[in-house]
N, C-alpha and C positions, 0 to 999 in steps of 0.2 A: 570600627575606626574609619573615618572618612579619608578620601584620597589626600586632602590637605594635611590632615593629622598624621597620616602615614609618612608623608614627605618630611614633616617637622620632626617626627620621631626618628627618622633615619638621620636627620641633621644632628639632633641632640644626642643620638647614640654614638656618634663619632667621638673619638678620643679628644679631650679638651685641646683647644688651640688649633683644631682643624686637621689633626692627623689621627687616623684610626690606629688602634693598638695593633691590628693585623698588618698595618703598613709600616709600622715602626718596630725595629728589632732591638732587643735589649742590648745587644752588643754595640749598637751605634748610637744609643741614647746616653745622656749624661744625667746624673742625679740633679745637678744644678738646674737643668732645664725642665725635667718632668716633676720634680718635687723640691723647689728652691729652699723651703724651710728645713728640709732634712739636711741639705748641704750647709745651711747656716748652723744647724746643731752640730755638724761635724767640724766646724771651723776651729774650735778649741783643740780638738785632737790633731787637726792639721798643723796648728801652731806648735804643739808639743813635739810632733815629729820633726818639724823644721828646726826647732831649737836643738834637738838631738843631732840633726844633720850638721849643724854648725859646730856643736860642742865636740863631736867625735874627732875631727881632724886636729882640733886644738889639744885634746887629751893625748892623741897619738904623738903629736909633736913633742910633748913633754917627756915621753918615754923612748922616742926613737930619733931624737934630734941628731944623733951621730950619722944617720943615713941620708941627711939632707945634703945633696951635692950642688944643687942650684936653688938658692934662696928665692930668686925671682919667680921660679916655677911654682914654688909652694905658695908664695904670696898671691900669684895670679889664680891658682886653683881655689884658694880660700876666698878670694874676691868673687869669683864666679859662683861659688856656693852661696855666699851672702846675697849676691844680686838675685839669684834664682829664688831664694827664700823670700826676699822682700817683694819680688814681683808677684809671687803666689799670694802672699798675705795681703798685699795691696789690692789685687784684682778680686779678692773674695769679699771686699767691703761692700756695703749696701749702696754706696754712692758711686761705685765704679761699674763700668760695663761688664757684662757677663764674660767669663773666660772663653776666649775665641780660639779658633784653630791656629791662627797666626801666632798668638801668644804661646800656645802649646808647643808649636814648632820652635819658637825662640828658646823655651825652657829646655827642650831636648837637645838643641845645639849647644846650649850652655853646659849641659851635662857632658857632652862629648868633649868640650873644652876642658872641663874639670878632669876627666880621665887622662887627657893628653898632658896637661900641665903637671898633674900629680906624678905621672911616670917620669916626666922630665926632671922633676925636683929630686928624685931619688935614683936616677939612672946610673947604673954602675955600682950601686951600693946596696941595692935591695935584695937581700939574700933569702928572705922569707916572704914569698908572695902572699901567703895566706893572711899576713898581717896588714895588707894594704887597706887603707881607709877609703880610698876613692870609690871602689865598686859598692861598698856598703852605703856610703853617703848618697851616691847616685840612686841606688835602690830605694833609700828612704824618701828622696825627693819624688820618685815615681809613685811610691806608695801614698804620699800626701795628695797626689792628684786624683785619686780614685773618685771622690765626689764631683769632680769638675770636668773630667775628660772621659770619652767613651772607652769601653773595654777593648774594642778592636784597635783603637789608636794606641792605647797603653801597651797592648801586647806587641804591636808592630815596633813601637819605640823601644820596648824592652829587648826585643830580638836584635835590633840594630845596635843598641848600646852594649848588649852582651857580647856580640861578635867583635865589636871594637875593643872591649875590655880584654877579651880572650887574645886578640891580636897583640895588644900591648904586653900582656903577660908572656907571650912567646918571645917578644923582643928582649925581655929581661931574663929569659931562661939561662943564657950563658953566665950570668953573674950569680946564680943561685948556688947555695951550698949543697943541695941535694941533686943527685944525678938520676933523674927520672925522665920518661918520655915527654916530648913536647906537649902531647895532648893533656898530660897531667897538669902541666903549668897553665894551659889554657883554661882547664876546669877550675883550678885553684884560684885563678885570677879573675874569674867571672861568675862563679856559682852564687855568691852572695847577692850580686846585682840581679841575676836571673830569678832567684827565689823571691826577692822582694818585689821586683817588677811584675812578674807573672801573678804573684799573690794579689797585687793591686788590680790587675786586669780581671782576675777571677772574682774578687770582691765586688768590683763595679758591675760585672755581668750579673752576679747573683742579686745584688741589691736592686739594680734597675729592673730586672725581670720581675721581682716581687712587687715593686712599686707599680709597674705597668699593669700587672695582673689585678692588683687591688684597685687601681684607678679605673680600669675597664669595668669592673663590677660596680663600683660606686657610681660611675657616670651613667651607666645603663639604668641603674635603679633611680637615680635622680631624673633621668630623661623620661622614664615611664611615669613618674609622679608629676612631672611638669606637664606632660601631654594630658594627663587626666584632669589636672586642675586648670588648664588653659581656658576651657569653656566657661568655668565658673568665674575666672578673672575677667573674661570678656563681658559676661553678663553683669558683673559688678560695675565695670566701667560704664556700660550702657545705662544702668540704673542711676549712676551718679549724674549722667547727662539729663535723664528724664527728671530726676529730682530737682536739678538746677532750673530746668525750664518750668517745672510746676511751681516753684517758689515765686516765679515772676508772673506766670500766666494765670494760674488758678485764682489768686486774689483779685485780679482784674476782672476775670469773667464772673466771679461771684458778685462783685459790686455792680457790674453792668446788668446782670440778670435781675437784680433787685431794684434797679432804677426804672422809672416809667418812660423816660425819654433819654436819648443820647444827645449830649452837648458837643459843641465844637472842641472843648477841652478833652472829652472822652475820645473823640476821633484822633486828635493829635497825640494823646497818650498811647493809643493803639498803634499808630505809625511808629512812634519812638520805640515802643516795646518790640515791634516786629524787626526793626532795624537792629536793635540791641541784641536780640536773640540770634538773628541771622549772623551778625558779626561774631558773636560768641562761638557759634557752632563752626563757622568757617575757620576761625583762628584755631579752634581745637583740632580740626581736621588737618590744617596746613602746618601745625606745629611739628617740628622735627623731633626725632627720637632723643637727641642730645638735650634739647631744651626741656622736653617732657621729663627726662631723668633729673635734670637740675631742679625743675619746679617741685618735683616730688621730694628730693633730698633736702633742698633748702627749707622746705616747710617743716622739716623735723628738727631744725636747729633749736637748741635749748633756749628758752626765753621767748624768742620771737623769730619769725622767718627772716632769712638773710637773702640779699640779692644774688642771683645766679644767672650768668649770661653764657649762652652756647653760641659758638661761631662755627656753624656747619651748614653752609648754604646749600650743599648738594645732598644733605641728609645721609651722609656716608655712614653714620652710626647705625642706621636701620639695617644696613647690608652686612654689618659685622656678624661673626658667628656668635652663638649664644654664650660661649665661654669668654670671648673677647668683651662682649657687653657686660658680662658678670664681673670681670676685673675692673672695668670702668665704674660700675656701681659700687664695688667694694672700696675703691679709692675715694669716691665721693662720700660714702657713708663714714669712713674713718675720718675724713677731713672735717665733716660737718658735726658729727656726733661725738667724736673723741678729741680732736684737736681744738674744736671750737673756732673755726675760721669765721671772719666777718664778711667775706664775699668770695665767690667762686667764679672762675672763667674756664670754659672748656672749648678748645679749638681742635677740630678734626678736619683733615684734608686727605684726599686720595691722590697718590702718584701712580706712575706706571707700574711700579713693583711693590708698593707698600701703602699703608695707611699711617699718616703721621698724627700723633696725638700730643696735645700740650695742655697741661693743667696749670693754672695760676691761682694760688691760694693766698688770700690776704690774711695774715696772722698777727693779731695785736701783740702776742707774746714773743714775736720774733721768728724769722725763718729758720734759724739754726735749731731752736727749741722744737718747732713743728717737725723738722726733719727727723729729730731724735724720736719724737712720738710716733712717727710714721715708719720707723725702721723696719718692722716686720713686713709692712706693705711694700716698702721699697725693695726688699729682697724678693718678694713675689714678682714685682714689676721687672726687675733686672733678669730674673730667670725665665719669665714667660714672654718677654718681648725682645725687640732688637734695638741696639744703640740707645739704651736708656741713659738719661742724664738728669742730675739734680742740681739746681742752682738756688742757693739761699741768699736772700736779701735781708735788710734790716727789719722789714715789716711784711715779708712775703716769701713764699717758696715756690719755685717753678719746677715742674716735673715734665720731661719730654721723653717720648719713646716712639717706636714704630711697630706696627703689626705687619708681618710678612704676608704676602698674598700667595 
């Protein structure tokens, strides 16, 4: 292996999106980031858990309505539960940005509000703490976050909310029918939340650890294969250039060698041929990576090639990691071969902290229909990039996102 190949192998052997598996801990990763499609597959389960979280307090209300002392507190608690569930369901859609740390903090604060308002709604009349619905509902909400938040964050949030729930249980101890130590009330009023919350963290830790281990093995195998084949790919590209030149030069030389004399027309044709070949080779060398990508993909369009324009004056695309370029290629292939776009524009710009990417896809069938066809790809984009955004128009769809540096 040459020195250049060794450097390329080390680059390719890194974990996709620029972070080595050894640099990333399973406890700080989220499934939505490292394997977006697995998070998508878990979304129906997440929805079912959230439906249960909303249904549980309503069912409890039907059986324990006599314990409600402050109706506004109950309404507020139910409202916060519904808002939390809607936030989670909305943010897990393909068209929405990835679940952020800020949004996670908002959800945790809402759960603290649920605990407080639920206690206020039954304060002075709750004589069986083990029947409280709020700790169970908060635990279910935490469990639904397993595919979207890191295990460490879930464990920390569970610990904080468990302590808060235990504290509220102690406040209600004077009104309970059972005379037991305060510690017993604390455990009874928080154990369900702790079990569900820490189970969520454990599940996230186990799942993400397995995914990271699998990705490391798969990426290293792919890297080794890519390095082995890169020389062949380079030779193939060179052969295409030689073939292109030969199609123009060889026929001319053959005709000249058979002629007895050179005419002025022959000399003029030779000059035009030299200028044409030189311009062709210079354009091929100066063509940026993004334009080369579009030229290749647009030539595969069903029926006939389609126009593809790249706006990358600094050739930023060439400096992206292999995995980042792979995602761009996947987006283009899906758009050209599956959606059937009529034209493509790709804009790439580099900022101080990121690389901004913008795809514009002209779609005769309509932007909304194209976005539905690209749903799986959009889930990949939102999980593997930053600040992704999808905008559909009557005859086009725009996809914007950023790569972190």
